[in-house]
C-alpha positions in Angstrom: -9.4 19.3 24.2 -7.0 18.1 21.4 -9.7 19.9 18.8 -8.0 22.3 16.3 -6.4 23.1 13.1 -2.5 22.8 13.2 -1.3 26.0 13.0 -0.1 27.8 9.1 3.5 27.4 9.8 3.5 23.9 10.4 1.5 23.4 7.0 0.9 26.3 4.7 -2.4 25.9 2.3 -3.7 22.1 4.0 -3.6 20.9 7.4 -5.4 18.0 9.2 -8.3 17.8 11.7 -7.2 16.5 15.2 -9.5 15.3 17.4 -9.4 14.1 20.6 -12.7 11.8 20.7 -14.8 10.5 18.0 -17.2 12.6 16.4 -20.9 11.9 17.1 -21.9 8.5 15.3 -19.1 8.7 13.0 -18.4 5.1 12.7 -21.6 4.5 11.6 -21.3 5.9 8.4 -19.7 4.0 5.5 -16.3 5.7 3.8 -18.3 7.6 1.1 -20.3 9.6 3.9 -17.3 10.7 5.5 -17.1 14.1 3.5 -20.3 15.6 4.8 -19.4 14.7 8.9 -15.4 16.1 8.6 -13.5 18.5 7.0 -10.9 16.9 5.4 -8.1 14.6 6.1 -8.6 13.8 10.1 -6.4 12.3 13.0 -8.6 10.7 16.1 -6.6 10.7 19.3 -8.2 7.2 21.5 -7.3 6.3 24.7 -6.0 2.8 25.6 -4.3 0.9 28.7 -0.9 1.5 27.5 -0.2 4.8 26.8 2.0 4.5 23.5 -0.5 4.6 20.6 -1.2 2.0 17.3 -1.1 4.7 14.8 -3.8 3.1 11.9 -4.1 5.1 8.8 -7.0 4.3 6.9 -8.8 5.2 3.5 -5.6 6.8 1.7 -7.2 6.0 -1.3 -10.8 6.9 -1.2 -11.9 3.5 -3.4 -10.1 1.4 -0.8 -12.7 1.1 2.3 -11.7 -2.7 4.1 -9.7 -0.1 6.3 -12.3 2.0 7.3 -15.1 -0.5 7.4 -12.5 -3.1 10.2 -12.0 -0.1 12.3 -15.6 0.9 12.5 -16.6 -2.3 13.1 -14.0 -3.2 15.9 -15.1 1.0 17.2 -18.7 -0.5 17.2 -18.2 -3.4 19.6 -16.9 -4.0 23.0 -14.6 -0.8 23.1 -17.5 1.1 22.9 -18.0 0.3 26.4 -14.3 -0.9 27.0 -11.1 1.0 27.5 -8.4 0.2 24.3 -5.5 -2.3 25.4 -3.9 0.5 23.9 -4.1 4.0 22.7 -5.0 4.4 18.8 -4.1 7.1 16.8 -6.2 6.9 13.0 -5.7 9.0 10.6 -9.0 8.9 7.7 -7.4 9.8 4.7 -8.7 11.0 1.2 -12.3 11.9 2.3 -13.5 13.7 -0.9 -11.8 10.8 -3.2 -13.6 7.9 -0.1 -16.5 10.2 -1.6 -16.9 9.9 -5.6 -15.2 5.7 -4.9 -12.0 6.8 -6.6 -8.8 6.2 -5.5 -7.9 10.4 -6.2 -9.3 12.9 -7.6 -8.7 14.2 -11.1 -7.3 17.7 -9.1 -4.9 15.9 -6.5 -2.1 13.6 -6.3 -2.0 10.2 -5.1 -2.1 10.9 -1.0 0.4 7.5 -0.4 3.1 9.4 -2.5 3.0 12.5 -0.8 4.4 11.3 2.5 8.4 12.8 3.5 10.7 10.9 1.2 9.1 11.2 -1.9 10.3 12.4 -4.9 6.8 13.7 -6.5 6.8 17.2 -7.0 6.2 19.7 -3.8 2.2 20.4 -3.2 0.3 20.9 0.0 0.0 17.6 0.6 2.9 17.1 1.4 3.6 19.9 4.1 0.3 18.4 5.5 1.7 15.1 5.7 4.8 16.6 6.8 2.7 17.6 9.9 0.6 14.7 10.2 4.1 12.5 11.1 5.6 14.8 13.4 3.0 14.4 15.0 2.5 11.2 15.6 6.6 10.4 16.4 5.4 12.8 19.1 3.2 10.8 20.7 6.5 7.9 20.4 3.7 5.2 18.6 4.2 1.8 19.2 3.7 0.5 15.6 1.8 1.9 12.7 -0.2 0.1 10.3 -1.3 1.7 6.8 -4.6 -0.7 5.6 -5.1 -0.5 2.0 -7.0 -3.0 -1.0 -5.4 -4.0 -4.5 -7.5 -3.7 -7.7 -6.5 -7.4 -8.9 -6.8 -10.9 -7.6 -4.2 -10.4 -5.2 -3.6 -13.0 -1.8 -3.9 -11.0 1.6 -0.7 -10.5 2.3 1.5 -7.8 4.5 4.8 -5.1 3.3 7.3 -3.3 4.8 10.0 -1.0 3.5 13.0 -2.0 5.8 14.8 -5.3 6.8 13.4 -4.7 11.0 13.1 -7.8 12.9 10.2 -6.1 14.5 8.6 -4.8 11.6 8.7 -8.5 10.1 7.1 -9.9 13.1 4.3 -7.2 12.9 3.8 -8.8 8.9 3.7 -11.8 9.8 1.1 -12.1 11.8 -0.9 -11.1 9.2 0.1 -13.3 6.3 3.2 -15.2 5.9 3.1 -13.7 2.6 5.3 -10.7 3.4 6.6 -8.1 0.0 9.5 -5.4 1.2 9.7 -2.8 -1.5 12.1 0.8 -1.2 9.7 2.0 -3.9 7.3 3.8 -5.0 9.0 6.4 -2.4 6.9 8.8 -0.2 4.3 6.0 0.9 3.0 6.3 4.9 4.7 2.9 5.8 7.8 4.5 5.1 8.1 8.0 6.2 7.0 6.0 9.9 9.3 3.4 9.5 12.3 5.5 10.5 10.8 5.8 14.0 8.2 2.7 14.7 7.8 -0.8 13.6 5.7 0.1 10.0 3.2 -2.3 8.1 0.9 -1.8 4.7 -2.1 -4.5 4.8 -3.0 -5.5 1.2 -6.5 -6.7 2.0 -7.7 -7.3 -1.4 -10.3 -6.3 -3.5 -12.4 -3.5 -2.2 -16.1 -4.9 -1.1 -14.8 -7.9 0.1 -15.8 -9.5 3.7 -13.1 -11.5 3.9 -11.0 -8.5 3.8 -12.5 -6.4 6.5 -13.2 -9.1 9.0 -8.8 -10.0 8.2 -7.8 -6.5 9.6 -10.4 -5.9 12.0 -8.7 -9.4 13.5 -5.4 -8.5 13.0 -5.8 -4.7 14.4 -7.2 -6.0 18.1 -4.3 -8.6 17.9 -1.9 -5.5 18.0 -3.7 -3.5 20.5 -3.5 -6.6 22.6 0.5 -6.5 22.2 2.9 -6.0 24.7 6.1 -5.9 22.8 7.2 -7.5 19.2 10.1 -9.2 19.3 13.7 -8.2 18.0 14.1 -11.6 16.6 13.9 -12.2 13.1 10.8 -14.7 11.7 11.7 -18.2 11.4 12.2 -18.8 7.8 9.0 -21.5 7.5 6.9 -18.7 9.3 7.6 -16.3 6.1 7.5 -16.0 2.8 9.7 -13.1 2.2 9.7 -10.9 -1.4 11.4 -8.1 -2.7 10.1 -6.2 -5.4 12.9 -4.9 -7.9 10.7 -3.4 -10.9 7.7 -2.0 -11.5 5.2 -2.0 -15.2 3.7 0.6 -16.7 1.6 1.4 -19.9 3.2 4.2 -21.8 0.8 7.2 -21.7 0.6 7.2 -25.6 -0.4 3.7 -25.8 -3.8 2.2 -26.1 -4.7 -1.4 -23.9 -7.7 -3.4 -23.1 -8.3 -6.8 -21.5 -10.0 -9.2 -23.3 -11.3 -7.2 -26.0 -9.9 -5.8 -29.8 -10.5 -2.8 -30.9 -9.0 -1.0 -33.8 -7.6 1.3 -32.4 -6.3 -0.6 -29.5 -2.0 -1.1 -29.0 -2.1 -3.8 -26.7 -4.4 -6.3 -25.7 -3.9 -7.9 -22.1 -4.8 -11.7 -21.3 -8.6 -11.2 -20.1 -8.0 -12.1 -16.6 -4.5 -10.9 -15.7 -4.7 -10.0 -12.6 -4.9 -14.7 -12.1 -0.9 -14.8 -12.8 -0.4 -12.5 -8.9 1.8 -14.3 -6.9 3.1 -16.9 -9.5 6.6 -17.7 -10.7 6.4 -17.1 -14.5 8.6 -18.6 -16.2 10.1 -17.1 -19.7 7.9 -17.1 -22.9 4.7 -16.3 -20.6 2.4 -14.5 -22.8 1.0 -11.5 -21.3 -1.0 -9.6 -24.1 -0.8 -9.4 -28.3 0.8 -6.3 -29.2 -1.4 -4.8 -32.1 0.7 -2.1 -33.2 4.2 -1.9 -34.5 6.4 -0.9 -31.4 4.2 -1.2 -28.8 5.7 -2.3 -25.6 5.5 -2.0 -22.0 8.1 -0.2 -20.0 10.0 -2.0 -17.1 11.9 0.7 -14.0 14.4 -0.7 -11.5 14.1 0.7 -7.8 16.9 3.2 -9.4 14.4 4.1 -11.5 16.4 2.9 -14.1 14.4 0.9 -17.3 15.0 -2.2 -17.9 12.4 -2.6 -20.3 14.9 -5.2 -22.7 16.0 -7.5 -19.8 12.0 -8.0 -18.6 10.1 -8.3 -22.3 10.4 -8.8 -25.8 7.9 -9.2 -29.1 7.7 -12.2 -30.9 5.9 -12.4 -33.9 3.1 -10.2 -32.3 2.9 -11.5 -28.4 4.3 -9.6 -25.9 6.2 -12.3 -23.7 7.9 -12.1 -20.0 12.2 -12.5 -21.0 12.9 -13.9 -17.6 11.0 -15.5 -15.0 9.5 -13.6 -12.2 6.5 -13.3 -9.8 4.0 -10.4 -10.2 1.6 -8.3 -7.8 -0.8 -6.1 -7.9 -1.7 -7.0 -11.4 -4.9 -5.4 -12.5 -7.3 -5.6 -15.3 -9.0 -2.0 -14.4 -7.6 0.4 -17.3 -7.8 3.5 -14.6 -6.2 1.5 -11.7 -2.6 1.3 -14.5 -3.0 4.9 -15.4 -3.2 5.9 -12.2 -0.5 3.9 -10.3 1.0 1.1 -13.0 0.3 -3.1 -14.4 2.1 -4.1 -11.8 5.4 -4.9 -9.2 7.8 -7.5 -9.9 9.6 -9.6 -7.1 11.7 -12.1 -6.0 12.2 -14.3 -3.4 14.6 -12.7 -0.7 16.1 -15.0 2.1 16.0 -13.6 5.5 20.5 -13.7 6.9 20.3 -15.0 10.4 22.4 -14.4 13.1 26.4 -16.3 11.7 25.3 -16.6 7.8 27.0 -15.4 5.4 25.4 -11.7 4.1 23.4 -13.0 1.1 23.3 -10.9 -1.8 20.0 -9.0 -2.8 18.5 -9.8 -5.6 19.9 -7.7 -8.9 18.5 -7.0 -12.5 20.7 -8.2 -15.1 21.9 -5.3 -17.3 20.4 -6.8 -20.0 18.2 -9.5 -21.4 19.4 -12.9 -20.9 
């Protein structure tokens, strides 16, 4: 029987629950009800024909429910009577935030910034998630899949933290659009990429049936895989982008989307998220800077301020300095405050054997 709490020396202050079965009728409950049926972040081991498990992470952000809904539907079907084709280790994350339909609660850190490799100040969450990582690594997982939603209009896409053939092949099975990122640090997919192919799925806005359907079909496909190719995907099978920059609104500035007000410093376009995964030329208007000196902040993957390379204000209009492709642009104020306005990406070409080394995209030292 695996039902137990991890010992205190492994994770002082916070400990995940580990189970070897699904609690009775757990699959009947939506994400908002899980806190009434689980005692906290929970690992559930489900046996299958192939022993090396597929690690599946859901609800790291409490309002991103497509992953849990996909797991519910998958396991409520024929796998109630038939064995899984491969064992699964299911991690159910921030159930307290899920109860409030929030990304995370005011007294919590962002769970998906607290895994090993995090640069955030140490909290009890860091120790707990390190224990989860170590426990999962000992099981020699076949692969890791972390399922998310996003708040703006984005296509469904997969993301990886390493240019690894097996991870890229796993990602391209979800979408030909694949994003490579190294920031933010402390994410689950990066922590697991050290010992197995690891991907993040972005399933569009929460609550849409299409995101749940896509995630469920993908999980079933992954459970039935025998192996992942160690050859890079063909160029025609993948559109690969690299995150180079994170864009934030400074805490001291006020902002709105499509509205004006007497104390608003930045007035963004009302449907700014429609620009996601669109090539934006220099001069693209993002907002009106209604206060003198109001400006977005842009940081590269080394944490260096690159604002001057990306943005300028001309006649009160906040515009792009250079071409780029945004992802995760959102029009939800809380999402901007808790995370960021967006990420900026550039296209990336995979190197196949025999090709010359191709430099990764680099930001200019100053605006062109």
